[in-house]
C-alpha positions as CSV (number, residue, x, y, z in Angstrom):
1,M,-19.0,52.6,18.1
2,A,-21.6,50.1,19.2
3,N,-23.3,50.3,15.8
4,A,-20.1,49.7,13.9
5,K,-20.7,47.3,11.0
6,K,-18.8,44.0,10.8
7,N,-16.7,43.6,7.7
8,P,-18.6,40.8,5.7
9,I,-15.5,40.0,3.6
10,R,-13.4,39.3,6.6
11,G,-16.0,36.8,7.9
12,K,-16.2,35.1,4.5
13,V,-12.4,34.8,4.3
14,G,-12.3,33.3,7.8
15,I,-14.9,30.7,6.9
16,V,-13.1,29.8,3.7
17,L,-9.8,29.3,5.6
18,I,-11.5,27.1,8.1
19,V,-13.1,24.9,5.4
20,M,-9.8,24.6,3.6
21,V,-8.0,23.5,6.8
22,I,-10.7,20.9,7.5
23,F,-10.5,19.7,3.9
24,V,-6.6,19.3,4.0
25,I,-6.8,17.4,7.3
26,A,-9.5,15.1,5.9
27,I,-7.5,14.3,2.8
28,F,-4.4,13.4,4.9
29,W,-6.5,11.3,7.3
30,I,-8.3,9.4,4.5
31,G,-5.0,8.9,2.7
32,S,-3.4,7.4,5.8
33,K,-6.4,5.1,6.6
34,G,-6.8,4.0,3.0
35,R,-3.5,2.3,2.4
36,T,-3.9,-1.3,1.3
37,I,-0.2,-2.0,1.0
38,E,2.9,-0.4,2.3
39,I,6.4,-0.7,0.8
40,Q,8.7,-2.0,3.6
41,E,11.8,-0.1,4.4
42,S,14.1,-3.0,5.5
43,N,17.8,-3.4,5.9
44,N,19.8,-6.1,4.2
45,E,19.7,-8.5,7.2
46,E,15.9,-8.4,7.4
47,T,15.6,-8.9,3.6
48,E,18.1,-11.8,3.6
49,K,16.2,-13.5,6.5
50,L,12.9,-13.1,4.8
51,L,14.2,-14.5,1.5
52,A,15.9,-17.4,3.4
53,D,12.6,-18.2,5.1
54,I,10.8,-18.2,1.8
55,A,13.5,-20.3,0.1
56,K,12.5,-23.1,2.5
57,H,9.3,-23.3,0.5
58,I,10.1,-22.4,-3.1
59,I,13.2,-22.2,-5.3
60,I,13.5,-18.8,-7.0
61,F,16.0,-18.7,-9.9
62,S,16.6,-15.0,-9.7
63,E,19.3,-12.8,-8.4
64,E,17.1,-9.7,-8.5
65,E,15.9,-8.2,-5.3
66,P,12.1,-8.3,-5.1
67,L,9.9,-5.4,-4.2
68,I,8.8,-6.2,-0.6
69,V,5.3,-4.9,0.4
70,S,3.4,-5.4,3.6
71,I,-0.4,-6.0,3.2
72,N,-2.4,-3.6,5.4
73,N,-5.9,-3.9,4.0
74,A,-6.4,-7.5,2.8
75,E,-10.2,-7.1,2.4
76,E,-9.9,-4.3,-0.1
77,L,-7.2,-6.2,-2.1
78,K,-9.5,-9.3,-2.2
79,E,-12.2,-7.2,-3.9
80,Q,-9.7,-5.9,-6.4
81,Q,-7.7,-9.1,-7.4
82,L,-8.4,-12.8,-6.9
83,F,-4.7,-13.3,-6.3
84,F,-5.1,-11.9,-2.8
85,Q,-8.1,-14.1,-1.9
86,N,-6.4,-15.9,1.0
87,S,-4.2,-13.0,2.2
88,Q,-4.5,-11.4,5.6
89,N,-3.3,-8.2,7.1
90,G,0.4,-8.6,8.0
91,D,1.2,-10.9,5.1
92,I,4.2,-10.0,2.9
93,L,3.9,-9.5,-0.9
94,L,7.1,-10.1,-2.8
95,V,7.1,-8.9,-6.4
96,Y,9.7,-10.1,-8.9
97,Q,9.9,-9.2,-12.6
98,D,8.1,-12.5,-13.5
99,K,6.3,-13.6,-10.4
100,A,4.6,-12.5,-7.2
101,L,4.4,-14.3,-3.9
102,I,2.3,-13.8,-0.7
103,Y,4.1,-15.0,2.4
104,R,2.7,-15.2,6.0
105,P,5.7,-14.9,8.3
106,Q,3.6,-15.7,11.5
107,Q,2.9,-19.2,10.2
108,D,5.9,-19.5,7.9
109,V,3.8,-20.5,4.9
110,L,3.4,-19.3,1.3
111,I,-0.2,-18.2,0.7
112,N,0.0,-17.8,-3.1
113,V,2.4,-17.6,-6.0
114,G,1.5,-16.3,-9.4
115,P,2.9,-14.8,-12.6
116,V,3.3,-11.1,-13.1
117,Y,2.0,-9.6,-16.4
118,I,3.4,-6.3,-17.5
119,A,1.3,-4.7,-20.2
120,N,3.3,-2.9,-22.9
121,E,1.9,0.3,-24.3
122,E,2.5,-1.1,-27.8
123,Q,0.2,-4.0,-27.0
124,N,-2.5,-1.6,-25.7
125,Q,-2.6,0.4,-28.9
């Protein structure tokens, strides 16, 4: 019994399973660390307060509810788009159909406002 051979297939399967588990963990870890923006789940009271605070600085002629996003990695966004040049982590991005705003709630200031361009597939062809 001391000379019994180890099953080489069993050892290879074990190594493959360990590598797969490490790979899946790495993907989830990188995915959670790499988020540059995060859509905020807020209730109506929080949204109304945020919009009222912003209304002190700019008039928005729209009844639509904006997409509200928290900026988590401002440095990466600055590299991707000039619009985010003065943004910081913790700023709030509001996206309407025709405009986007960056608001800093800690200082109660608008950081940037700009138009939103939506490319049509027909224009790209």
